[in-house]
Backbone bond lengths (Angstrom), bond angles and torsions (degrees), N, CA, C in turn:
res aa  C-N    CA-C-N  psi(-1)  N-CA   C-N-CA  omega(-1)  CA-C   N-CA-C  phi
1 M - - - 1.444 - - 1.531 109.76 -
2 Q 1.310 116.94 -34.48 1.463 119.76 177.22 1.531 110.29 -63.24
3 L 1.337 116.94 -41.74 1.449 120.29 178.43 1.510 110.78 -63.42
4 L 1.309 117.54 -44.89 1.468 121.47 179.44 1.528 110.50 -58.12
5 T 1.314 116.66 -44.41 1.465 121.42 179.15 1.518 110.24 -64.53
6 K 1.327 117.00 -44.15 1.462 121.72 179.93 1.539 111.53 -61.26
7 L 1.322 116.35 -34.99 1.468 121.48 -179.64 1.531 112.61 -77.62
8 G 1.312 117.01 -7.38 1.451 120.33 179.61 1.527 113.27 91.00
9 G 1.316 116.50 11.94 1.451 120.09 178.62 1.511 110.65 -85.90
10 A 1.289 114.62 156.14 1.462 120.66 176.61 1.507 107.33 -140.03
11 S 1.297 117.45 147.95 1.447 120.34 -179.10 1.528 110.20 -136.58
12 P 1.349 116.01 125.27 1.445 117.63 176.17 1.534 112.11 -76.35
13 L 1.337 115.40 -9.84 1.465 120.55 -177.86 1.517 108.98 -141.24
14 C 1.316 115.96 132.55 1.453 122.18 175.59 1.518 108.08 -138.03
15 V 1.331 116.66 127.36 1.447 121.82 179.19 1.519 108.38 -120.53
16 I 1.309 117.29 126.73 1.468 121.97 178.16 1.520 106.87 -115.30
17 K 1.341 115.86 127.12 1.469 120.77 -177.52 1.527 109.39 -129.37
18 D 1.304 114.31 143.64 1.470 121.19 170.70 1.518 107.16 -92.82
19 C 1.319 117.20 117.85 1.459 121.49 -176.56 1.540 111.27 -98.05
20 G 1.307 115.17 148.22 1.455 120.23 175.36 1.510 110.82 -81.71
21 P 1.323 116.85 -154.42 1.475 119.42 -178.63 1.526 113.36 -66.23
22 E 1.313 115.43 162.25 1.474 121.27 178.42 1.511 110.37 -55.14
23 G 1.340 116.23 137.96 1.464 120.65 177.64 1.524 111.32 -71.97
24 K 1.323 115.76 162.44 1.461 120.87 -178.38 1.518 112.65 -89.08
25 G 1.328 119.15 -10.23 1.466 121.88 178.94 1.507 111.20 -63.19
26 T 1.326 115.59 152.96 1.466 121.18 -175.27 1.539 111.20 -58.98
27 L 1.297 118.02 -39.00 1.464 120.76 176.28 1.531 110.32 -126.82
28 S 1.327 116.41 36.72 1.450 120.66 178.17 1.518 109.56 -60.61
29 F 1.304 116.15 137.70 1.476 121.66 -173.46 1.535 115.26 -74.58
30 P 1.322 119.49 -48.65 1.480 117.64 -168.48 1.515 115.10 -64.78
31 L 1.283 114.43 145.77 1.471 126.04 167.77 1.517 106.24 -124.14
32 A 1.303 116.89 156.76 1.455 118.88 173.77 1.525 108.83 -61.34
33 G 1.318 116.06 129.32 1.460 119.86 -178.89 1.520 111.07 134.95
34 T 1.307 115.41 -156.19 1.467 121.39 -175.08 1.523 110.02 -110.01
35 S 1.321 115.54 137.17 1.460 119.71 173.63 1.522 108.68 -113.22
36 I 1.320 114.62 149.31 1.460 121.82 178.21 1.518 107.32 -128.54
37 A 1.319 116.70 124.53 1.447 121.56 177.10 1.511 109.45 -115.93
38 V 1.317 116.90 134.99 1.454 121.97 177.49 1.524 110.06 -132.18
39 D 1.302 116.24 145.37 1.458 122.11 172.99 1.528 106.82 -104.40
40 M 1.330 115.60 135.36 1.458 120.43 177.88 1.506 109.85 -132.55
41 A 1.302 115.83 146.55 1.454 121.21 176.15 1.524 109.97 -71.82
42 V 1.324 115.87 144.27 1.468 119.61 174.94 1.517 107.64 -69.39
43 A 1.312 115.86 125.08 1.467 123.02 -178.66 1.521 108.88 -143.96
44 P 1.322 117.65 164.75 1.479 119.68 -177.02 1.526 114.89 -55.42
45 D 1.328 118.38 -33.15 1.467 120.16 -177.49 1.532 113.78 -98.36
46 L 1.336 117.09 11.61 1.458 119.42 -175.94 1.531 112.22 -63.44
47 Q 1.336 118.79 -39.90 1.474 119.90 -179.77 1.516 110.95 -60.43
48 R 1.316 117.88 -39.78 1.465 121.29 177.16 1.514 111.01 -61.55
49 I 1.318 117.11 -42.43 1.472 121.83 -179.69 1.530 109.11 -66.23
50 I 1.309 117.40 -47.54 1.486 121.79 179.18 1.526 110.15 -58.90
51 D 1.329 117.04 -45.74 1.469 120.29 179.21 1.527 110.41 -58.32
52 S 1.313 117.73 -45.20 1.467 120.22 179.64 1.516 112.44 -64.98
53 L 1.332 116.55 -42.56 1.467 120.11 177.25 1.526 110.55 -62.93
54 N 1.343 117.22 -42.19 1.449 119.48 179.33 1.523 112.36 -64.27
55 E 1.330 117.13 -35.97 1.468 119.46 176.21 1.526 110.43 -63.81
56 F 1.314 117.21 -36.52 1.459 122.18 174.74 1.531 110.75 -63.23
57 V 1.336 116.22 -44.54 1.473 121.59 179.57 1.532 110.06 -63.06
58 I 1.311 116.85 -42.97 1.473 121.37 179.26 1.527 109.74 -61.22
59 A 1.327 117.24 -46.74 1.471 121.33 179.73 1.538 111.23 -61.64
60 A 1.328 116.68 -31.90 1.467 121.00 179.56 1.520 112.61 -86.29
61 K 1.342 116.99 2.17 1.474 123.02 -177.61 1.532 111.27 59.75
62 G 1.310 114.98 37.91 1.454 121.10 177.60 1.504 111.76 -100.92
63 R 1.309 115.67 -170.58 1.462 120.35 177.06 1.512 109.09 -149.27
64 I 1.309 114.76 168.80 1.463 121.04 -179.03 1.519 110.38 -107.13
65 Y 1.312 114.45 161.38 1.456 122.53 178.42 1.537 107.04 -92.16
66 L 1.314 116.66 104.57 1.461 121.17 -173.44 1.519 114.24 -60.59
67 T 1.324 117.66 -30.91 1.454 119.85 -177.07 1.536 110.44 -61.45
68 K 1.285 117.98 -30.09 1.454 121.59 -177.73 1.543 113.41 -99.19
69 D 1.313 117.63 3.86 1.459 120.52 -171.77 1.525 112.32 -100.23
70 R 1.326 115.16 140.06 1.455 120.74 174.57 1.545 112.44 -135.65
71 F 1.334 116.83 -2.25 1.446 119.08 -172.04 1.539 115.69 -127.15
72 T 1.326 118.06 -8.55 1.459 119.20 -177.68 1.540 109.96 -64.55
73 R 1.297 115.29 135.89 1.475 121.33 179.34 1.536 108.36 -81.40
74 A 1.333 114.83 152.64 1.468 121.19 -178.25 1.533 111.34 -56.70
75 D 1.317 118.25 -43.00 1.474 119.31 -177.26 1.519 111.20 -67.28
76 H 1.316 118.03 -33.70 1.460 120.22 176.64 1.542 109.49 -67.72
77 F 1.326 117.08 -45.67 1.458 119.16 -179.22 1.531 110.66 -61.38
78 R 1.297 116.52 -43.36 1.492 119.87 179.18 1.532 111.18 -60.96
79 A 1.310 117.39 -36.67 1.469 121.25 178.98 1.523 111.82 -69.63
80 M 1.337 117.39 -27.61 1.471 121.72 -178.05 1.514 112.55 -84.77
81 E 1.301 118.29 -24.77 1.449 121.02 -165.08 1.533 112.79 -116.37
82 P 1.341 118.11 90.60 1.473 120.43 -178.78 1.528 112.23 -68.01
83 R 1.337 118.42 -17.82 1.475 120.19 179.94 1.505 113.18 -88.12
84 L 1.327 117.56 2.10 1.463 121.37 -176.62 1.519 113.15 -57.89
85 P 1.326 120.92 -43.02 1.477 118.66 179.01 1.534 112.91 -57.60
86 A 1.318 118.45 -37.37 1.465 120.35 178.22 1.520 110.94 -68.00
87 F 1.327 118.00 -38.74 1.461 122.14 176.11 1.527 109.82 -62.76
88 L 1.334 117.07 -47.78 1.455 120.14 -178.11 1.531 111.23 -64.23
89 A 1.320 118.21 -34.51 1.463 120.94 176.92 1.545 110.69 -64.27
90 L 1.335 116.37 -42.52 1.466 119.28 176.97 1.531 110.40 -64.87
91 R 1.286 116.35 -40.69 1.460 121.17 178.11 1.516 110.89 -60.98
92 D 1.323 117.35 -44.72 1.472 120.94 178.06 1.528 110.69 -61.92
93 K 1.314 115.90 -38.16 1.468 120.31 -178.64 1.532 111.89 -68.10
94 F 1.333 117.17 -45.74 1.462 120.24 -171.84 1.524 114.31 -97.44
95 D 1.328 119.09 -15.53 1.450 122.10 179.49 1.529 110.68 -145.51
96 P 1.334 116.93 61.40 1.482 119.22 -175.39 1.510 112.94 -64.26
97 K 1.325 118.28 -26.71 1.465 120.65 -178.50 1.521 113.38 -93.41
98 R 1.328 117.12 3.91 1.447 124.85 176.79 1.532 112.89 56.88
99 H 1.319 115.35 48.42 1.464 119.56 172.84 1.535 110.40 -66.99
100 L 1.324 116.69 -31.96 1.450 120.78 177.72 1.525 108.71 -98.72
101 R 1.313 115.32 112.53 1.472 119.83 179.78 1.519 108.22 -150.74
102 S 1.303 114.86 165.52 1.458 121.34 -177.96 1.522 108.57 -149.38
103 A 1.313 115.97 173.00 1.469 119.96 174.64 1.532 109.04 -58.34
104 Q 1.321 116.48 -35.31 1.479 119.44 179.87 1.526 111.09 -69.36
105 S 1.316 118.13 -41.31 1.478 118.66 179.47 1.517 111.04 -68.47
106 V 1.332 117.19 -31.22 1.466 120.60 174.67 1.508 108.86 -63.24
107 R 1.335 117.35 -47.04 1.461 122.66 -177.62 1.528 112.63 -68.54
108 L 1.328 117.64 -45.84 1.456 121.07 -173.27 1.520 115.11 -87.39
109 F 1.329 116.83 -32.43 1.465 120.55 -173.66 1.524 114.21 -115.13
110 G 1.325 116.75 -2.83 1.448 119.87 179.17 1.512 114.77 77.60
111 D 1.316 118.29 18.51 1.468 121.08 176.49 1.525 109.43 -59.83
112 K 1.333 115.10 151.60 1.474 118.96 175.94 1.519 108.67 -75.64
113 A 1.297 116.12 139.04 1.479 121.23 -177.33 1.519 111.37 -68.98
């Protein structure tokens, strides 16, 4: 929260959760420890703030909750997610022609829009 404030971000909502052990899902979000979720208004400097927060998460060996994300860059996500190669292998196996895609998969994985 101190970093968010220092970066000039503000959040009308902050949720702090104590998470149990890492989930078994291929890209399951939780890790053992504490998660912090914030909502921020879209503003001209939001990408800069998100990039800085993501660099903090990467340094802490954390990860983000993809369901709530719209701004994380592909290189940041790849740095956060050591299980990504296993997920991409499953994706290649079950959807090689990329029938299932989204704005997020275009942004994070380079899928064609």
